[in-house]
matplotlib code that plots the C-alpha trace (Angstrom):
import matplotlib.pyplot as plt

x = [25.1, 27.3, 30.9, 32.9, 36.0, 39.4, 41.1, 44.8, 46.2, 49.2, 51.6, 54.6, 57.1, 59.0, 62.4, 65.8, 68.0, 66.7, 66.1, 66.2, 62.7, 60.7, 57.6, 57.8, 57.5, 54.7, 52.7, 53.3, 52.4, 49.1, 48.4, 47.8, 49.8, 49.7, 53.3, 55.2, 58.0, 60.8, 64.7, 65.7, 66.2, 64.1, 60.9, 58.9, 58.8, 55.9, 54.9, 52.2, 49.9, 49.0, 46.2, 46.2, 43.2, 42.9, 40.5, 40.9, 44.3, 45.0, 48.4, 48.9, 52.1, 54.0, 56.3, 58.8, 61.1, 64.7, 66.6, 69.6, 71.7, 69.3, 70.6, 67.5, 64.0, 62.5, 65.3, 64.7, 60.9, 61.7, 63.9, 61.4, 58.7, 61.0, 61.7, 57.9, 56.9, 59.2, 57.7, 54.8, 55.1, 54.5, 57.4, 59.9, 60.9, 64.4, 65.0, 68.4, 69.8, 71.7, 73.5, 75.8, 77.5, 76.3, 77.0, 77.1, 73.2, 72.6, 74.6, 72.2, 69.2, 70.8, 71.5, 67.7, 66.6, 68.9, 66.6, 63.8, 65.9, 64.2, 61.0, 59.7, 60.7, 63.1, 63.2, 66.0, 65.0, 67.7, 66.0, 66.9, 67.9, 67.3, 69.9, 72.5, 75.9, 77.0, 73.6, 74.8, 77.9, 76.0, 73.3, 75.9, 77.6, 74.1, 73.3, 76.7, 75.2, 72.3, 72.9, 69.6, 67.6, 66.1, 67.6, 66.1, 66.4, 63.9, 63.0, 60.1, 59.0, 58.5, 54.9, 55.8, 58.4, 56.4, 53.5, 55.9, 57.0, 53.4, 52.7, 55.6, 54.4, 50.6, 52.1, 53.8, 50.6, 49.1, 45.5, 43.6, 40.7, 41.1, 42.3, 40.3, 37.1, 37.5, 36.2, 38.5, 40.8, 44.4, 45.8, 44.9, 46.0, 43.2, 42.4, 44.2, 47.3, 47.4, 46.8, 49.8, 52.1, 51.3, 52.1, 55.3, 56.4, 56.0, 58.0, 60.7, 61.1, 61.6, 63.6, 67.4, 70.0, 68.6, 65.3, 63.2, 64.1, 62.9, 59.5, 56.5, 52.9, 49.6, 46.2, 44.2, 40.8, 38.9, 35.4, 33.1, 32.1, 28.7, 30.1, 31.6, 35.0, 36.9, 38.6, 41.8, 44.0, 47.4, 50.4, 54.0, 56.1, 59.9, 62.4, 63.9, 62.7, 65.3, 63.8, 60.5, 61.7, 63.2, 59.9, 57.8, 60.2, 60.8, 57.5, 55.7, 56.9, 58.1, 55.0, 52.8, 54.9, 54.5, 50.8, 50.0, 52.0, 50.3, 46.7, 47.4, 48.0, 45.2, 42.7, 43.9, 43.5, 40.2, 38.8, 37.4, 38.4, 40.5, 41.2, 44.6, 45.4, 48.9, 50.6, 54.2, 54.9, 58.0, 58.2, 61.6, 63.5, 60.5, 62.5, 64.3, 61.2, 59.1, 56.2, 56.3, 56.5, 53.3, 51.6, 52.7, 51.4, 54.6, 54.2, 57.1, 60.0, 60.8, 58.8]
y = [-12.3, -13.8, -13.5, -11.5, -13.3, -12.0, -10.4, -9.6, -6.9, -4.7, -2.8, -4.4, -2.4, -3.9, -2.0, -2.5, -0.8, -0.3, -3.4, -6.2, -7.5, -5.8, -5.2, -8.7, -10.0, -7.8, -8.7, -12.4, -12.1, -10.5, -12.8, -9.8, -7.2, -3.8, -2.6, -1.9, -4.0, -3.6, -4.8, -1.1, 0.1, 2.8, 1.7, 2.2, 5.9, 6.1, 4.2, 1.7, -0.2, -3.6, -5.2, -8.9, -10.4, -14.0, -15.1, -13.2, -11.7, -8.6, -7.3, -3.9, -4.2, -0.9, -1.2, 1.4, 2.9, 1.8, 3.5, 5.4, 8.6, 11.2, 13.3, 15.5, 16.4, 13.1, 11.3, 13.1, 12.5, 8.6, 8.5, 10.4, 7.9, 5.1, 6.9, 7.8, 4.1, 3.0, 5.4, 3.2, -0.5, -3.8, -5.6, -4.8, -7.1, -6.1, -7.6, -8.0, -9.6, -12.9, -12.8, -9.9, -8.9, -5.9, -2.4, 1.2, 1.3, -1.8, -0.3, 2.8, 0.4, -1.2, 2.2, 3.3, 0.2, 0.2, 2.6, -0.2, -3.0, -4.4, -2.5, -4.5, -7.8, -7.3, -10.0, -10.1, -11.8, -12.9, -12.9, -14.4, -17.6, -19.5, -17.4, -16.9, -18.8, -18.5, -17.6, -18.5, -16.4, -13.5, -13.8, -14.0, -10.7, -9.0, -10.3, -8.9, -5.3, -5.9, -9.0, -8.4, -9.1, -12.7, -14.0, -16.3, -17.0, -17.4, -16.7, -14.1, -16.1, -19.3, -19.6, -22.1, -20.1, -16.9, -18.7, -19.7, -16.1, -14.9, -17.3, -16.1, -12.6, -13.5, -15.0, -11.7, -9.6, -8.2, -8.4, -5.5, -4.5, -4.6, -1.3, -2.0, -3.9, -7.5, -7.1, -4.0, -4.1, -5.3, -1.7, 1.7, 3.3, 5.1, 3.9, 6.7, 6.2, 2.4, 3.1, 5.5, 3.1, 0.4, 2.8, 4.0, 0.4, -0.5, 2.7, 1.9, -1.5, -0.2, 3.0, 3.2, 5.2, 8.3, 8.5, 6.0, 8.0, 11.1, 9.9, 10.6, 9.5, 11.1, 9.7, 12.6, 11.1, 7.9, 7.6, 4.8, 4.9, 3.9, 0.9, -0.5, 0.3, 2.2, 5.2, 6.3, 9.2, 9.7, 11.9, 10.8, 13.8, 13.9, 16.7, 17.6, 17.7, 15.1, 12.8, 13.3, 12.3, 9.2, 8.3, 8.8, 6.9, 7.0, 7.3, 7.1, 3.4, 3.6, 5.3, 2.9, -0.1, 1.3, 1.9, -1.6, -3.3, -1.2, -1.7, -5.5, -5.4, -3.3, -5.4, -8.6, -7.0, -5.4, -8.1, -5.6, -3.6, -0.4, 2.5, 3.9, 7.4, 8.4, 11.9, 12.9, 16.3, 18.2, 19.5, 21.0, 19.6, 18.1, 15.8, 18.9, 21.0, 20.3, 22.2, 20.0, 16.9, 17.9, 18.4, 14.9, 13.2, 13.3, 15.1, 17.3, 16.2, 19.8, 21.8]
z = [-37.3, -40.0, -39.1, -41.8, -43.0, -42.2, -45.3, -45.8, -47.8, -48.4, -50.8, -52.6, -54.4, -57.3, -57.6, -59.3, -62.0, -65.5, -67.8, -65.2, -65.9, -63.2, -65.6, -67.0, -63.5, -62.6, -65.7, -64.9, -61.3, -62.5, -65.3, -67.7, -69.3, -67.5, -67.8, -71.1, -72.0, -74.2, -74.5, -73.9, -70.4, -68.7, -70.7, -67.5, -66.7, -63.9, -61.1, -62.0, -59.4, -60.3, -58.1, -57.5, -55.5, -54.7, -52.1, -49.0, -50.1, -52.0, -53.1, -54.6, -56.6, -57.2, -60.3, -60.6, -63.1, -63.0, -60.4, -62.1, -62.1, -63.4, -66.4, -66.8, -65.4, -66.6, -65.0, -61.7, -62.0, -62.5, -59.5, -57.3, -58.2, -56.9, -53.6, -53.2, -53.9, -51.1, -48.5, -47.3, -48.4, -46.7, -48.6, -51.3, -54.2, -55.5, -59.0, -60.2, -63.4, -62.8, -66.2, -64.9, -61.7, -59.8, -61.2, -59.4, -60.3, -58.3, -55.4, -55.8, -55.2, -52.3, -50.6, -51.3, -49.6, -46.4, -44.5, -44.8, -43.2, -40.2, -41.0, -43.9, -45.6, -48.7, -51.1, -53.4, -56.6, -59.1, -62.4, -65.7, -64.2, -67.4, -69.3, -66.5, -66.8, -63.2, -61.2, -57.7, -57.9, -59.3, -56.5, -53.8, -55.1, -55.2, -51.7, -50.4, -51.3, -48.7, -46.7, -44.7, -47.9, -48.5, -51.7, -54.3, -57.9, -60.8, -64.3, -64.7, -67.7, -65.7, -64.4, -61.8, -60.2, -60.4, -58.6, -55.8, -55.5, -55.5, -52.7, -50.6, -51.0, -50.1, -46.9, -45.9, -46.0, -42.6, -41.7, -43.2, -45.6, -49.3, -51.0, -54.1, -54.8, -55.6, -59.2, -59.8, -62.9, -62.6, -62.9, -61.5, -65.1, -66.8, -70.3, -72.1, -70.2, -70.8, -74.5, -74.6, -73.0, -75.4, -78.3, -76.6, -76.0, -79.7, -80.7, -78.3, -79.8, -83.3, -82.7, -82.0, -80.2, -78.3, -80.3, -78.2, -75.0, -76.6, -77.4, -75.3, -76.2, -75.3, -76.0, -77.6, -78.2, -77.8, -79.5, -80.5, -84.0, -85.5, -87.2, -83.8, -84.3, -81.4, -82.9, -81.0, -81.8, -80.2, -80.6, -80.4, -79.1, -79.8, -79.2, -82.5, -86.1, -87.1, -84.6, -86.1, -89.4, -88.0, -86.3, -89.2, -91.5, -95.3, -96.9, -93.5, -93.1, -89.5, -87.9, -90.0, -88.5, -84.9, -85.4, -86.9, -84.0, -81.3, -83.0, -82.9, -79.2, -78.5, -80.4, -78.8, -75.2, -75.9, -78.2, -80.8, -83.9, -83.5, -85.7, -84.3, -85.8, -84.9, -85.4, -84.7, -83.2, -82.0, -78.3, -78.0, -75.0, -73.3, -70.9, -69.4, -69.0, -65.7, -67.2, -70.5, -68.2, -66.5, -69.9, -71.2, -68.0, -66.0, -62.5, -62.2, -59.7, -59.0, -56.5]

ax = plt.figure().add_subplot(projection="3d")
ax.plot(x, y, z, "-o")
ax.set_aspect("equal")
plt.show()
């Protein structure tokens, strides 16, 4: 009887305060874009699993929202996503921004990680090394928040440095069966969720002040057209009529700009022609309403 090769697998949570580069790091670890990215904090709202299988090893990365002091039901949901992600992992990658010293939000992350000390490896990853003026001093200050963490520095955009981190994480995996088939997609998102996140990312890049945070996107319909075009209908929800006017823009220019950018991304990833049909609707105070969160794809943090 042929002996089955030993496999190694485990869950690795990627945590940190908002806007430190967690999603960029995840996308580059996987070699494909699964998480939305924008220069604005709190772009990531839900836990997202990224599946990396190489040879006999499989890591299930859990990308999390930035940990912060919640101001509404959406904020509570996002923080709950982080704490749940930490409940059953084999290792943690704590990402910090080497361009700046620690803030109270970084202290919040360190506090959340403290119960895991001695139970699982915690890798403190100082990111944005390429742009930091005093990276060693910054890393030392972050390390002081959780001295038990193993500290290192990198740029999430540097392929060689990311490959080195990947090798370290593979070496930490315990023996065990794969959680997903070897040929499984790189993410556990369904197609509609992935499309909605691409659209929301492009909206966040193009909107300012409070408006981008008031936007939720829901994919309403995906259909194959006879001419081979993939038709996608999605709705952008905002909280006030004034925000709707901003998202649509003068003469419909802003929503057209968002749609064109999202369509371009989708066509590149899917390698096919897309017809993207976007609509903007008002859903008053959806971020504060647990029922609205459920309707828009966010499981309620309450109850």
